[in-house]
C-alpha positions in Angstrom: 0.1 0.1 -0.2 1.1 3.5 -0.2 0.3 7.0 0.9 0.7 10.3 0.8 4.3 11.3 2.0 5.9 8.0 0.7 7.7 7.6 -1.6 6.6 6.1 -4.9 9.2 4.0 -5.4 8.5 2.4 -1.2 6.0 0.0 -0.4 4.2 0.4 3.0 4.6 -3.5 5.0 2.6 -5.0 7.4 5.7 -5.1 10.2 5.2 -8.3 12.0 4.4 -10.2 8.3 8.1 -8.7 7.4 8.8 -10.1 10.6 7.8 -13.4 10.1 9.2 -13.4 6.5 13.1 -12.3 8.2 12.5 -14.8 10.0 11.6 -17.4 7.9 14.5 -16.3 6.0 17.0 -16.7 8.9 15.6 -20.7 9.6 16.6 -21.7 5.7 20.0 -20.1 6.4 20.9 -22.5 9.4 19.6 -20.3 12.3 18.1 -22.5 15.6 14.4 -21.2 15.4 14.6 -18.7 18.6 18.0 -16.9 16.8 15.8 -16.4 13.5 13.2 -15.4 15.6 15.7 -13.1 17.2 17.5 -11.1 14.3 14.2 -10.4 13.1 13.2 -8.8 16.0 16.6 -6.8 16.4 16.1 -5.6 12.4 11.8 -4.6 12.5 12.5 -2.4 15.7 15.5 -0.3 13.8 13.2 -0.6 11.1 10.0 0.2 13.4 11.9 3.1 15.2 13.2 4.7 11.4 16.8 3.2 11.5 16.4 2.5 8.2 19.8 2.0 7.6 20.3 -1.0 10.8 16.5 -2.6 9.7 16.1 -4.9 6.8 17.5 -2.6 3.2 21.1 -2.8 3.8 22.6 -5.5 5.6 20.7 -8.6 4.9 21.7 -9.0 0.9 25.3 -6.9 1.6 26.8 -9.0 4.8 23.7 -11.0 6.5 23.2 -14.0 3.5 26.7 -13.6 2.1 28.9 -14.2 4.9 26.1 -16.8 6.4 26.3 -19.1 3.0 30.3 -18.8 2.6 30.4 -19.8 6.6 31.9 -16.6 7.5 29.1 -16.3 10.5 28.4 -19.4 12.7 24.7 -19.5 12.5 24.6 -21.9 15.4 27.0 -20.1 17.6 28.4 -22.1 20.8 28.6 -18.5 23.6 31.4 -19.5 26.2 32.2 -17.3 29.2 35.5 -17.0 28.6 36.2 -15.0 32.1 32.9 -14.2 34.7 32.5 -11.7 38.4 29.6 -10.9 40.5 29.3 -7.8 38.1 31.5 -8.4 34.6 31.9 -11.1 32.1 34.2 -11.9 28.8 31.9 -13.6 26.3 33.3 -15.4 23.1 30.5 -15.3 20.6 32.0 -17.8 18.0 31.7 -16.2 15.1 27.8 -16.1 15.2 24.5 -13.4 14.1 25.9 -10.1 16.3 22.1 -9.8 17.3 21.7 -13.3 19.1 25.1 -12.3 21.2 24.1 -9.2 22.0 20.9 -10.3 23.4 22.3 -12.8 25.1 25.1 -10.1 26.5 22.9 -7.5 27.6 20.6 -10.6 29.3 23.7 -11.1 31.1 24.6 -8.4 32.7 21.3 -7.1 33.8 21.0 -11.0 35.2 24.2 -9.7 37.2 23.4 -5.6 37.9 19.7 -7.1 39.6 22.4 -8.9 42.0 25.2 -6.4 42.3 23.8 -3.2 40.8 26.0 -3.2 37.8 26.8 -5.8 34.9 29.3 -5.1 32.1 29.7 -7.4 29.6 32.6 -7.3 27.4 32.5 -10.1 23.9 35.0 -11.3 21.5 34.5 -13.4 18.7 31.2 -11.6 17.1 29.6 -9.9 14.0 27.5 -7.3 13.0 25.0 -6.2 15.6 22.9 -4.3 13.8 21.4 -0.9 16.0 23.1 -1.1 19.2 19.9 1.3 20.8 18.0 -2.2 20.9 20.4 -3.1 23.3 20.5 -0.5 25.4 16.7 0.1 25.6 17.1 -3.5 27.4 17.9 -2.7 29.8 16.1 0.6 30.2 12.8 -1.3 29.8 14.2 -3.5 32.8 14.3 0.0 34.7 17.8 -0.1 34.0 20.4 2.5 32.4 21.8 0.5 29.2 25.3 0.6 27.8 25.7 -0.6 24.2 28.4 -0.6 22.1 30.7 -2.0 19.4 33.7 -1.8 17.5 33.7 -2.2 13.4 36.2 -2.8 10.2 37.9 0.4 8.9 35.5 3.3 6.8 36.3 6.6 9.2 39.3 8.6 9.1 41.5 10.1 12.1 41.0 13.9 11.9 43.5 15.0 9.2 44.0 11.3 8.0 43.5 9.9 4.6 43.3 6.6 5.1 40.5 5.2 7.5 41.7 3.2 10.4 38.0 3.2 12.2 34.8 2.0 11.9 31.6 3.7 12.3 31.8 2.3 16.4 27.9 3.8 17.1 26.8 3.8 20.8 24.5 3.9 22.7 22.5 4.8 26.0 18.9 4.7 27.3 17.4 5.2 30.4 13.7 4.6 31.9 10.7 7.7 32.2 7.9 7.6 33.7 5.6 9.7 31.7 7.4 10.4 28.5 9.5 8.2 26.1 12.4 6.9 27.5 15.9 8.6 27.1 17.3 6.9 23.7 20.9 7.6 22.4 21.8 5.4 19.5 24.4 7.4 17.5 27.4 6.2 15.1 31.0 8.2 16.2 31.4 8.7 12.3 29.1 11.9 11.1 26.9 9.3 9.9 27.1 5.4 9.8 27.3 3.7 6.5 24.6 3.2 5.9 23.2 6.3 5.3 25.4 5.9 2.0 23.6 3.4 0.7 20.2 4.5 1.2 21.0 8.4 -0.4 22.8 5.7 -2.9 19.4 3.6 -3.3 17.7 6.8 -3.5 19.8 8.6 -6.2 20.4 10.9 -3.7 23.4 13.1 -2.5 25.0 13.5 0.6 26.5 16.6 2.8 30.1 17.4 2.2 31.3 16.5 6.3 29.9 13.0 5.4 32.5 11.4 3.1 35.6 11.9 1.9 36.8 10.6 -1.8 39.9 7.7 -2.5 42.2 11.0 -2.5 40.6 11.6 1.2 38.6 15.3 0.0 34.9 15.4 1.1 32.0 14.0 -1.7 28.4 15.0 -1.7 28.4 11.3 -4.3 26.9 9.1 -1.2 28.0 6.2 -4.8 32.3 7.7 -4.4 31.7 8.3 -1.0 31.0 3.6 -0.3 34.0 3.1 -3.3 36.4 5.5 -1.0 35.0 4.0 1.9 36.5 6.6 4.3 33.7 8.2 6.5 34.6 11.5 8.4 34.3 11.5 12.1 31.6 13.2 14.2 32.4 16.9 13.3 33.6 15.9 9.8 36.8 18.4 10.7 38.2 21.0 13.9 36.5 23.5 13.7 33.3 21.8 13.8 34.2 18.9 16.9 35.9 16.5 14.8 38.6 15.9 16.9 35.4 14.9 19.8 33.9 12.7 17.2 37.7 10.9 16.9 38.2 10.5 20.2 34.8 9.0 21.3 35.6 6.4 18.3 38.5 5.7 19.3 37.4 5.4 23.2 34.9 2.7 21.5 37.8 0.3 20.1 39.3 0.2 23.1 36.4 -0.7 25.1 34.8 -3.0 22.6 38.0 -4.2 21.1 41.7 -4.1 23.1 38.8 -4.8 26.4 37.6 -7.6 24.8 40.9 -9.0 23.1 39.5 -8.7 19.1 41.4 -6.2 18.1 40.4 -3.0 16.8 40.5 -0.4 13.3 43.0 -2.4 10.7 44.0 -5.4 13.4 39.9 -6.9 13.4 39.9 -10.5 11.9 37.3 -10.5 8.6 34.2 -9.6 9.0 34.2 -9.8 13.3 33.9 -7.4 16.1 33.6 -6.4 20.0 30.8 -5.3 21.1 31.0 -4.0 25.0 27.5 -3.9 27.1 26.5 -2.3 30.9 23.4 -2.2 32.7 23.5 0.7 35.2 20.3 -0.7 38.1 19.1 2.4 39.3 17.2 0.8 42.6 20.9 0.3 43.9 21.7 3.7 43.3 18.5 5.7 45.3 14.1 4.7 44.1 13.6 4.1 41.0 10.3 6.7 40.8 12.4 9.8 41.9 14.8 8.4 39.5 12.4 8.4 36.5 10.1 11.5 37.6 13.4 14.0 37.6 14.6 12.0 33.8 10.7 13.4 33.3 11.7 16.9 34.6 14.6 17.4 32.6 13.2 16.3 29.3 10.1 18.0 29.5 11.9 21.6 30.5 14.2 20.8 27.1 10.7 19.9 25.5 9.8 23.1 26.5 12.9 25.5 24.9 11.7 27.6 22.4 12.7 27.0 19.5 14.8 29.3 17.3 13.9 27.6 13.9 10.3 27.7 13.1 8.5 25.2 12.0 11.1 22.6 14.1 9.8 22.5 17.9 12.9 20.9 20.6 12.8 17.0 20.4 15.1 14.8 22.1 16.9 11.6 21.9 13.6 8.7 21.9 11.1 11.0 21.3 10.8 10.7 17.0 11.7 7.0 17.9 8.6 6.3 20.0 6.4 8.0 17.1 7.9 6.9 14.4 7.6 3.2 15.9 3.7 4.2 16.5 3.1 5.6 13.6 4.4 2.3 11.8 2.4 0.2 13.8 -0.5 1.7 12.6 0.2 2.0 9.0 3.4 0.2 8.0 6.8 -0.1 7.6 7.9 1.6 4.5 10.2 -0.8 2.5 12.0 0.3 -1.3 10.5 -1.6 -4.0 14.5 -3.3 -4.9 14.2 -4.4 -1.0 10.6 -5.8 -1.6 11.6 -7.4 -5.0 15.3 -9.0 -3.5 13.1 -10.5 -0.2 10.4 -11.8 -2.4 12.8 -13.3 -4.2 14.2 -14.5 -2.1 11.9 -15.7 0.3 10.9 -18.3 -3.2 14.3 -19.1 -3.7 13.8 -20.9 -0.7 9.6 -22.0 -1.3 9.2 -19.6 1.9 5.2 -19.0 1.4 5.3 -15.8 3.3 5.6 -12.7 0.7 5.7 -8.8 1.7 3.1 -8.2 -1.8 1.0 -10.7 -3.5 
């Protein structure tokens, strides 16, 4: 179905139908049923929030399917605890789907936080885990502060650098509230994730010059050129705009996700394998939970009450757009590009999966 405001080359898809099809695809690729459902849940949740770059549009075709077929990703991993304490653990993900490993790791962090106040879990030998906000949000749903992050293969140049040395290295922080939408920060430490270039290229658009460089290290507005060069700019882009801060944050994520876990960083990461870091903070061990959530409400409502400096644009906060987008998409459907729908439906046909997104 198409509606006003949705591009002509997009179709609205029922979220549950999409989730069912995606789960069936991954089950066909030898994931256990529960794991296939977990991957589908994480991917469709990203689309419901409007984080299209980490939903079903990009990585199923470009990463997950080919890497499962060539055995780079282990479909049924044996997740091992390499070391453990009352508040910490180091996991080996056995090269499995990052979504499955990450849900397991955050659940373990939450379990430890319930007992000791803080749970921190480092993960080695994992793979791409999708949207970082899914995992931090898991803790917020349990009345905890959640932190999640991952390193990645080099796509980002250092400040003043020509060659890519860091991953986009996203991080997310979530916190519960009472009356307003939960706080949910989900950001790359590059100016944007590579997924935004994929979306721009798919839709035939241009990108701002602070997003990526060409092969010579010069800023480009062509998303295809940026994808081919594999060179993104750190958050801020230039030093005058705070590029040194994004650069530093990217290194910090590599420390917590890669150096702490032992998987490595930047250019020394094994092919298509990465490390993650998760933390859950049990608020009730610090103070009364409702008092914390009420103060969160007060802080956010004060921010929202700030006069706008731009006509037609109200002040928002991290998590508000995601929550309102999810409510709208649950009602009307998730907009997907025709090419994405054609790919998923053709893949389902090849696998003899009866669920199709178009009829």
